[in-house]
Backbone bond lengths (Angstrom), bond angles and torsions (degrees), N, CA, C in turn:
res aa  C-N    CA-C-N  psi(-1)  N-CA   C-N-CA  omega(-1)  CA-C   N-CA-C  phi
1 M - - - 1.404 - - 1.545 103.65 -
2 R 1.360 111.14 151.22 1.495 124.48 -172.19 1.482 107.76 -122.72
3 S 1.282 115.91 139.21 1.459 120.15 171.47 1.485 114.15 -96.63
4 V 1.311 115.69 134.98 1.452 123.39 -179.81 1.491 107.99 -125.08
5 F 1.354 116.78 132.24 1.446 118.30 176.65 1.506 105.95 -115.62
6 V 1.369 112.37 133.18 1.546 119.25 -177.19 1.553 103.98 -124.30
7 M 1.373 113.70 121.54 1.488 122.43 165.70 1.430 106.59 -83.87
8 I 1.360 118.01 132.89 1.433 126.81 -172.76 1.483 111.76 -120.69
9 K 1.410 119.01 127.39 1.430 120.23 170.26 1.568 107.34 -99.06
10 C 1.267 119.57 129.70 1.468 125.17 -178.30 1.582 109.39 -110.48
11 E 1.328 112.62 159.21 1.475 119.53 169.25 1.411 108.35 -60.15
12 M 1.353 117.12 145.85 1.400 120.71 178.38 1.551 120.27 -50.00
13 G 1.322 116.18 128.36 1.434 119.75 -176.70 1.518 117.20 79.05
14 S 1.373 119.36 11.14 1.441 120.11 -173.83 1.525 112.84 -119.71
15 A 1.205 118.34 4.55 1.548 125.42 -178.77 1.539 109.46 -49.23
16 Y 1.335 115.77 -54.20 1.423 114.23 -176.77 1.494 115.52 -67.40
17 D 1.222 124.67 -37.43 1.357 130.12 171.56 1.574 113.62 -62.67
18 V 1.290 118.78 -35.04 1.478 125.16 178.22 1.601 105.68 -72.74
19 A 1.386 112.19 -43.16 1.432 110.35 -178.58 1.518 112.63 -63.12
20 R 1.315 116.92 -40.23 1.493 125.10 -179.85 1.627 106.04 -59.44
21 S 1.290 113.98 -48.85 1.512 116.54 178.39 1.551 114.82 -57.32
22 I 1.326 113.86 -40.69 1.427 120.20 -179.37 1.593 108.25 -63.89
23 A 1.301 114.58 -49.00 1.511 116.28 -179.80 1.525 112.62 -65.53
24 D 1.212 116.01 -35.57 1.442 123.75 -173.33 1.554 112.78 -79.38
25 E 1.372 117.77 -36.54 1.456 121.36 -167.93 1.506 116.10 -108.88
26 I 1.245 114.18 -13.04 1.510 119.03 -178.67 1.490 110.49 -117.06
27 S 1.352 113.43 105.31 1.530 120.76 -176.91 1.471 112.80 -60.96
28 E 1.272 121.82 -28.54 1.456 124.68 -178.22 1.537 110.23 -76.71
29 T 1.266 126.30 -1.75 1.409 129.85 178.53 1.522 111.11 -66.74
30 R 1.289 114.47 129.84 1.401 122.19 177.30 1.618 113.45 -113.66
31 E 1.369 113.79 -39.10 1.586 117.08 177.64 1.510 100.94 -146.79
32 V 1.339 109.27 153.37 1.446 118.55 167.01 1.426 106.93 -139.02
33 H 1.353 118.73 127.43 1.477 125.83 -174.48 1.527 111.20 -121.37
34 S 1.276 119.43 141.93 1.440 120.04 172.33 1.535 102.77 -89.41
35 I 1.365 117.72 134.84 1.412 119.85 -178.58 1.586 111.18 -129.71
36 S 1.241 120.21 170.54 1.525 120.88 174.45 1.378 109.65 -113.16
37 G 1.366 115.83 163.21 1.423 123.22 -178.24 1.469 113.86 111.71
38 E 1.282 121.80 -149.49 1.519 126.64 179.05 1.518 114.15 -63.01
39 Y 1.301 114.68 -30.50 1.573 116.49 179.50 1.519 107.78 -116.91
40 D 1.226 113.82 159.17 1.459 126.28 -175.54 1.502 118.82 -97.77
41 I 1.307 113.36 -28.85 1.529 119.13 -175.04 1.502 106.05 -133.86
42 L 1.310 118.99 147.96 1.454 125.50 159.92 1.490 109.99 -117.71
43 A 1.202 119.74 122.00 1.497 121.98 172.48 1.437 117.55 -120.96
44 K 1.366 113.31 142.56 1.410 121.67 -175.92 1.534 107.84 -109.54
45 F 1.210 115.56 122.92 1.609 120.20 176.96 1.529 105.66 -120.74
46 V 1.312 113.50 149.00 1.398 124.36 176.15 1.620 107.94 -113.95
47 V 1.286 118.60 122.09 1.501 121.46 -176.37 1.512 107.95 -126.49
48 E 1.311 116.31 163.64 1.464 122.87 -178.12 1.479 105.86 -65.96
49 E 1.385 120.17 150.83 1.467 124.95 -178.64 1.446 113.02 -54.83
50 E 1.353 118.38 -35.59 1.488 115.85 -175.27 1.472 110.10 -98.26
51 A 1.399 121.91 13.99 1.391 123.54 176.10 1.593 116.06 -60.94
52 D 1.195 118.16 144.38 1.472 123.56 173.42 1.529 107.32 -79.34
53 I 1.246 122.74 92.60 1.405 128.74 -179.24 1.475 114.73 -51.21
54 G 1.378 113.07 -51.75 1.495 117.11 175.15 1.494 115.67 -50.90
55 R 1.332 109.18 -51.28 1.590 113.20 177.52 1.426 110.29 -60.41
56 F 1.339 122.29 -45.21 1.460 124.20 179.92 1.562 111.23 -53.42
57 V 1.250 116.80 -50.87 1.424 123.01 178.66 1.554 113.25 -58.58
58 C 1.417 111.72 -55.01 1.416 117.58 -178.98 1.499 114.17 -58.95
59 E 1.358 117.21 -45.64 1.413 120.48 -169.81 1.542 116.21 -92.83
60 R 1.314 115.50 -20.72 1.541 118.33 -175.84 1.548 107.51 -111.43
61 V 1.307 121.78 -33.91 1.439 122.55 -173.40 1.502 113.75 -92.69
62 Q 1.510 114.46 -55.01 1.415 120.42 -170.00 1.509 106.15 -77.41
63 T 1.255 123.77 -8.60 1.479 119.21 -178.13 1.544 110.51 -88.88
64 L 1.328 119.27 -5.34 1.462 123.14 177.70 1.552 108.21 -67.73
65 P 1.368 117.70 141.01 1.335 119.78 -178.52 1.516 114.76 -63.06
66 R 1.291 119.10 144.47 1.458 128.18 173.43 1.555 113.82 81.27
67 I 1.311 115.90 4.42 1.522 119.28 172.93 1.477 104.62 -84.22
68 V 1.340 107.41 137.34 1.555 114.40 -176.92 1.512 107.25 -107.84
69 S 1.371 124.13 -38.47 1.393 128.09 178.11 1.458 110.94 -160.92
70 T 1.365 116.16 164.46 1.509 123.14 -179.09 1.477 108.37 -132.42
71 F 1.244 120.83 159.68 1.431 131.25 166.09 1.457 112.64 -136.48
72 T 1.272 120.59 115.98 1.498 128.86 -161.49 1.572 105.58 -101.77
73 I 1.372 116.42 134.74 1.446 122.43 172.73 1.472 109.10 -132.68
74 V 1.360 116.47 119.73 1.388 123.17 -176.85 1.560 110.03 -96.36
75 S 1.301 113.59 126.51 1.545 119.16 -176.32 1.627 107.67 -77.93
76 L 1.250 116.44 128.40 1.437 122.33 -177.82 1.587 107.92 -91.14
77 N 1.304 115.87 -38.61 1.475 117.02 -170.16 1.650 106.78 -161.29
78 P 1.389 111.75 105.80 1.499 112.30 176.11 1.503 108.34 -74.10
79 F 1.383 111.98 139.43 1.508 118.72 173.41 1.439 110.92 -105.30
80 S 1.256 118.24 144.16 1.422 129.28 172.57 1.563 112.94 -135.12
81 D 1.343 114.23 175.37 1.447 116.93 174.63 1.450 113.19 -58.90
82 D 1.269 117.41 -38.63 1.470 121.96 -179.83 1.508 109.94 -61.54
83 H 1.233 118.95 -36.03 1.555 126.98 -174.00 1.508 104.51 -68.10
84 F 1.354 117.06 -41.71 1.477 115.18 -178.31 1.465 118.65 -81.60
85 T 1.362 112.67 -22.29 1.522 114.72 179.00 1.452 113.17 -92.87
86 A 1.421 122.80 -11.33 1.297 127.05 178.85 1.572 107.18 -60.59
87 G 1.377 114.85 133.62 1.421 117.52 170.67 1.574 108.61 97.22
88 R 1.334 114.15 -18.76 1.528 114.56 -179.89 1.508 109.44 -84.04
89 G 1.326 113.86 126.56 1.531 116.89 -176.98 1.388 114.90 -85.31
């Protein structure tokens, strides 16, 4: 499984509705956060390793109503406490 983070810009006044649509309509959704700045929402999705991420974002995320634009970040390697302590004797 691969984590994909998508920052989403929404039409004015629609961020809460878009966040609800993401959570309700996209089964790969793991987290949805309200953020400040140029984008309104940060969503975390988990997709199969072999998934076409571009197609996923274009067809599943960008097609939701009231989304203006997206910025996608693909996670290369998740770090955890176990990762940092492995190999320490």
